[in-house]
N, C-alpha and C positions, 0 to 999 in steps of 0.2 A: 211387218208385224200385224197380227190380227187385232183390230180395235175392239175395245170392250163394248158390250151391249149396254147402253146407258138407260134403257127403258125398263130394266128389270133389276131387282136386288138379288145379290147372291144369297141373302138369308131367306128369300122367298116372301118377305113381308116389308114392313116399313123400314127404311134404312136406319141403322143404329146411329146414335149420337157420336160425333167424332171424339176420339180419345184426346186427352190433354195431360200426358204424363210430364213429370219433371217440373221445372220452374214455370209458373204462370206469368212471369214477365215476358215470356215468349208466346206468340199467338197460338190458339187452338188449331189443330189440323182440320182439314176438310175430309170428306169421305167420298171415294169413288170406287171404281171397279178395276180389278187387275185383268188386263188383257192377256192373251196367251203369247208366249215367246215364239219367235220365228223358228221353224223347223230347219235344222242343219242338213244340207245336202252338199255334195261336192260341186254341184252346179252353181249354187248361190253362196259359196263360202266367202268370196271376197266382199259381197254386199253385207255380210254379217259381221265383218271386222268393225270393231268399235274403239273404245278407250285404249285397248291394248296396243293398237297401231300407233296412236299418238304417243302413248307412254313408252312404247318400245323404241320409237324414233328418238324420243327425248332421252331414253336410257343410254343410247350410244352418244355420250356427251363428255362432260368434263372429266369424270372419274376414269372413263374408258380410254380417252385419248390423251389425257394429261398425266394423271397419277399412276394409272396402271402400267403404262410403258416405262415410267421413271422407276417404279419398283422392280419391274422385271428386267430392266437394263442392269440393275445391280445384283439381283438375286435369282434371275431366271423365274420360272413359274412357282418356285417353292413356297411363296407366301400367298398365293391366290386363294387358298382355302378360306381366308377371311372374307373375300368377296363372295364365295359360295354361301357362307352363312348369312351374309347380308342380303343376297338376292333371295334366298329361301325365306328369310324373315319378311322381306318386303312382299313376296308373292302372297303369303297368308294375309298380310296387312291389306294389300290391295283388294283382295276378294272380300274381306270383312268390311271395309269402308263402303264397298258397293252393296253389301247386304242391307245396310241401313237405307241407302238411296233407293234400292228396289222396293222397299216397303213404303216409303213416304215421299219419294221424289226430291227430298232435300239432300244437299251435300253433307258429308260427315261433319264438317266444321260447324254447320248450323245445329246438328244434333248435339255436339259437345256443349254448345251454349244452353241447350235445354236442360242439362243436368244442374242440380243444385250445387252451389248456392246461387246460381243464376248467371245471366250473360255478362254483367259488369265484371264479375270476378274472373271469368274465363277469358274475357277479352284482354285483360291485363296480363294474364299468364301467357297467352299465345303471342301477344305483342313482343314479349321478351324471347320466347322460344323461336319465333319466326325471324329473329333479327338477322340470322345468317343468310337468309334469302335476299336481303336487300343489296348484297354485294354482287356487282355484275362481272364476276370473274370470267365467265364464258366469253363475253365480248372482249375483255382485255386479252385473253389468250388467243382468240380468233384473229387478232391483229398480227400475230407473228407470222403465220403462213402467208398472209397478204403481203407483209413487208418483204418476205423472202422472194415472193413471186415478182415483185416490182423491182427490188434492188439486188436480187440474186445472192444474198448473204444473210446471216443472222444479224439482228440488231445488236449493236455494241455501243451503248452510250458512253462507256469509259473512253473509247477511242474516237467515236464520232458523236459529240454531244447533241447534234441535231436529231439523232435517232430517237431520243426520248420524246421530242416533239412530234416526230413522224408517227411513232407508236401510239401516242395519245390521240392524234388526229384519226388514225385508222380505227382505233377502238371506238371512238365517237361514231365513225361512219358505220361500223358493223352494228353497233347498238341501235342507231336510228333506223338502219335497214331492217333490223329484226322486228321493228314495230309495224311494218307494212302489212303483214298477214293479219294483224289484230285490228286494222282499220278498214280494210276492204273485204267485200265478198259475202255478205249475208251472215250466216252463222260463223263465228270465230272458230268453232269446233271444226267445221268443214274445211276452212282454209288451212288450219294446222294439219288436218288429216292428209290433205293432198301433198303438202310440203314434206311431211314425214315419210310418206310413201316413196317419193323421189329420193329422199336422203337414204333410206334403207337400201333401196335397189342399187344406187350408185356406190355408196361407201362399202357395203358388204360385198358387192360384186367385184370391185377393184381389189379389195383385200384378199378375197378368195383367189383371184387371179395371181396375185403375188405369192400367196401361200402355196398354191399348187405348182407353179412353174419356177419359183426362185427361192424356195426354202427347203430345208432338210426335214426328213421324217423325225429326227431326234428333237427338233424344235417343237413340232406339234406334240410329241410325247411329253416334253418338258412342261408345256403350257397346260395341257389337259390333265395330266397327272397332278399338277400343282393344285388344281381345284379340289382335290380330295386328300391332300397331304396335311391333314388336321394336326395341329400341335406344333408345326414348324414356327420358329421364332428367329429374328435376326440376332447374330452374335458377331463379335470381333475375335478372330483367331487366325493363326497361320495355317498353311496347307500341310505341314509335316505332322500328320496325325499320329504316326507311330514313333516319331522322334529318331529316325535312322539317318536323317540328313540328306535324303534324296527324294525325288518325286516318284512316288509309286502309283500304280493304277488306282484310279478313284480319288486321288488327292488333288488333281489339277482342277480346282473349283472354277476358275475363270477361263480355263482353256487356252492360256497363253504359253504353255510349255515350260514355265519357270516355277520353281519352288518358292512361292511368295511367303513373306513374313508380314506381320502386322506393322504397317507404316503409321507411326503415331502422329497425331495432330497436336498443334500448339495453339494456345489461346492468343491468336493474332488479332482478333477484333476487340479484345479488351472487355468482354462482357462477364468475365469471371468464371466461365465454364467452357468445356470443350464441346463444340458442336460442328455441324457440317459446313458452316461458313468459314471455319478456321483453316489455315494452311496446314499442309502435312509434309513429312519428310519423305520425298520421293526417292527411295533407296535404289530402285531399279530403273528409274528414269522413263517410265512408261506413261507418265501423266495421270495415272489412276491411283487413288489411295487404296492400296491392297489391304486386305484383312476382313472385308465383308464376307460373311458366310452365314449359314443357317444351322440350327440344331433343333432336334425335336424333343419337346417336353416329355412325352410319354416314353420314348426310347431312352432318354437320359435317366429318367427315374427307374425304369426297369433294369438298366445296366448298373444301378447303384451309384450314379454320378451326381445325384441331386438335381436341382433345377439349373438349367443353363444360365449363364450370365448374359442376360438380354441386353442388346444394344438399344438403350432407351432413346437415343437421338433419332431413331427412325420411327418411333411410335406415332408421332403426329402425322407423318406422311402415310403410314399404314392405316391409321384411323380415317384419314381423308379418303383413301382408296375405298375402304369399306363403306364410308358414309355415302359416297356417290357412285358406287357400283350398283347398277340398276338406276335408281333416281336418288332417293335419300332425303332426309329431313322431312319437311312438310311439303316438298315438291311432289310427293306421291298423292297427296290428298285431292288434287284436281281430278284424279281418276273417277272419284265419285261424282264430281261436277259433270264430267264428260259422259258418265253413265246416264245422268239426267238429260243432258243435251242430246243424247242419242235416242231419247224417247223410250229407254228400256224400263221395264217394270212400271212403277207409278210415275216415272219421269214423263210419260206421255201426257199426263194431266197438267204438268207444271210449266213446261216451256223451256226456253234457252236464252242465252245472252247473245244479242245480235252485234254485228260489227258496226262501226260508226257510219260507214258509207255502204249502203245496201242493207238488206234485212229489215225493211220498213214494217213488215207484218209480223215480225217475231217478237214475242213478249215473254216475260218471266213473272210467274205468280209470286206473290210475297209469302205464301204459306204452302207447306207441303200437303199432300193428299194421300191418305192411307186407305187400305181396303179392309173390309170385315173378314176375319179369318173363319172359314168354314171348311168342312171336309171336301167340298166341291172345288174350292179354290186352291187348296194345298198342292195338288199336282202341278198347277200352273206356276205356283211359286217355286217349286223345286226345279221346273224347267228353266225358269229365269235364272235361278242361282247357278245351275249347270252352264247356262249360256255365258254368264259372267266368268265363271271359272275356266271355261274353254277358251274364251278370249284372252285371258291372262296366261294360261298354260301354253297355248299354241303360238301366240304372237309375242307377248311381253317377255316371258320367261326365257325362251331360246335367244331372243334378241339381246337380252342382257349378257348371257354367257358368250355369244358370238361377238358382241360388241366390245367385250373386254379381251377375249382371247385373240382376236385378229390384230388389233393394234399392239397388243403385248408381243405377239409373234414377230412383228416388225422390229421391236427393240431387241428381242433375244437373237433374232437372226442377223440383223444388220448393224448392231452396235456391240463393241467389246463389253463383256461382262464387267461390271464395276463402274460403268460410265456415270458421271454425275453431270447434271445440266443446271445452268443458272436460271434466274427468275425470268429472263426474257426468251429462253429457248425451248421451253417445255413443249409448246404446241408443234414445233417444227423440227424436233431433234433427230428424227430418223430419215429425213428426206435425202441428205447427202449420202448416208449409208445405202439407201435403196438405189440411188443413182449409180453409185460405184459398182454394186453387185450386178445390177441389170446390164450396165454398159459392158462389163467384162464378159457377159454371156451372150447378149443379143445386140451389142453395138451401142455407140454413143447416142444415136437418135432415140432408140427405145429407152435408154437410160434417162435421157432428159425428159422424155414423156412421162416416165414413171415418177421422176422427181416432181414434175408439175402436178401429177395426179395425187401424189402423197400430200402435197401442200393443199391442193383443192379439197381433198377429202377431209383434211384437218379443218379447213374453213367450213366445209359442209357439215361436219360433225358439231362444231361449236356454235355457229351463227344461228341455225334453226333451233337449237336447244336453248339459246338465249331467248328466242321468241316464246317457246313453250314455257320456259321458266318465268318470264315476265307475265305471261297470261295467267299462269298458275298462282303466282303471288297476288296479283290484283284480284282475280276472280274469287279466291277463297275469302278475301276480306270484304269485297263488295257483296258477295252472296250472304255473308254473315250479317252485315249491316242492313241489307235489303229486307231481311226478316226480323232482325232484332231491334231495329230502330223504329220507334213509333212514328217519328217524323217521316222517314222514308216510306213507311207502309202506307202513307197517305198519297204517295205518288201513283200515277197511272202505271200499270205494268209495262207499258211501252217505253217508259222513261229510264229503264235500267241502263241503256247505252250511255246516257249522259253521266250517270253516276260512275259507271265503269271507266269512261275515258277521262273524267276529271281526276280520278285517283291515279290512272295510268300516267297522265302527263305530269302530275305532281311528283310521283316517284321517279319518273324519267329525269327530272331536273337533278334530283339527288344522285342518281346513278351516274350522270355525266360528271358530276363533281368527283365521285369516287374513282372514275376512270382517269381523271386528271392527276390525282394525288397518290394512287395505289398501284403497285405492281401486280401482275397476274397471280403469281404464286402466293404472295402475301394475302391477297383477297381470297384465294382458294382455301388456305389453311384456316383463316379466321372463320370463314363461312362454314366449313365442315365441322368444326368443334360444336357450333350451335346446331348443325344438322343432326348429329348423333344424339345430343340431349333431346332435341325436339322429337325425333322419331321414336326414341325409347319411351318418352312420356306419352306420346300419341298412341302407341300400342296399348298401353294400360287404359288410357282414356277411351279409346275406341271400343275396347272390350266392355268397359262399363256402360257405354252408350247402348250397345247391342243387348246387354243383359238387363238393363233397366227400362229402356224405352220400347223395345220390340215385344210383341206378344210371345208368350212362352213357346208356342209351336215354331216360331221363326228364329229363335235364338241359336247361337252356335253350340255345337256339342263339346264334350270334354276334351277331345283331341285338339280342336281348334283353340279352345281356351288356354290349354297348356302351351300350345305353340305360340300364341300371342304373348303370353307371360315370358316365355323363353326369349322371344325376339326383343321384347322391351328391356330385359336384363342385359342382353348382348349389346344393344346400341347404347344403353346407359353406361355400361362398363367401358366401352370404347371412348365415349365422351369424357368420362372421368379421368381415364389414364392419359389421354392426349392433353387435357387441360392441366393436369398435374405436371406433365413434362414441360409444357409451355411456361408454367409458373416457376420452373426450376426445382421442383421437388423430386424429380426422378433423374 
């Protein structure tokens, strides 16, 4: 990056007074100069990768490896359009939170506290909205592939009570291991960037290998067309669509060669409603509850059949998939922190958060630094904005779709459609199916190798994402208090690491308790209900920040404004529907 010339003012005269919009309970910005963005060439493309690389690696995480395959195991790719809308909404959101950081070097969370009625009010709001992030579901789920690698089977506490203790111990180990990149190595940002680079290469490389050599073209078609099948919803119905009593072409939904009927569930767990935990009447003896299917809202209305009878028991799971397809919740907001730590835009003036061991000379300013907007500086601003957009479009955006498509391909290809998995098996549910298929084609040695690699990729997907999630949770709150708290503003800028790690270790104690008492899937569902509410609200709040705090010339245009409103409505609606289902109203 070209450093700004500090000895001359962009205005050609005395530097203007720093602006102070919003709540005066937050400190006044300082004024600096906006340097020029690095010029993109094919020779330096890797050096220019920034927040999109970390965020892209984190995006191949819980939703992609846990919820996505569980949904596609039951429905194929037909419901992946929800993930498409989620990823598109998050793409706009990611670029917009970086817009604010490019202007002042502060993360978006700090900008939200600058709006009236002031930081005290917004701190309370976001403490509630960010509650979903405190659940360490990634570490809990990453324990499953480790368990399978060590003991060669899925954990089954009902048969082997000791398995529950083993799973808890492994979850603790994964969680504590995920803290290492945050403790060593100078900039925390640089450590995470290196880990996510390794993760992306290994995981996507292995999944592409399986997809090319051991899957069918129809599977790829099913997955990728599912991303654009807007309006599909889950329903319960038999396969005999025309009522002639035989299996006709196009009616074999699950591909088992039988004309399936709806196999009813009974309220065997005594909670007063029919849900996925209840036993079912297995009429054909295949061990799968037949009747899962999809219908399209638009096709049904055009055909005069009214709205489909939606299977509401799946809504919480589908909302969870949408919530963490990409990243979700407030876990996207650290992208603006990483934009600052990369030194992009005015982040060059502000600094970064160092690791506990190393990074002795890295400091973080308490206050953002803005530039005076002139005709001369606007071209530089536009180049920085394009730089951020390119980083998100080239790295983060395709990583999200590939990160969901490839694990989902495994479940569609290697598991019978309609497969349901229990709370302990989500992370490793496809390994046995992969081994069986590969062994039948390439021999048992290759089958066992692919079994191990499937489990290793499951671990590699989940454990590093736990590190980036932990860092994101801690840094967005530490960054906020670093600027908003008068007491912390008195500390030397080099003391930021002490604040960061005090909060990190305190939260870690709570996370270890949750890993002891909660199961992976329970933690996941609870977290994602909060995720959707938080991201929906954050879309509206971010738009307000950029419209009220940024100079008129730097504000988003009407297309971006409408896109942010649409994204906010989408995530809020998902949260509301999943919460109503959990409360028993649907």
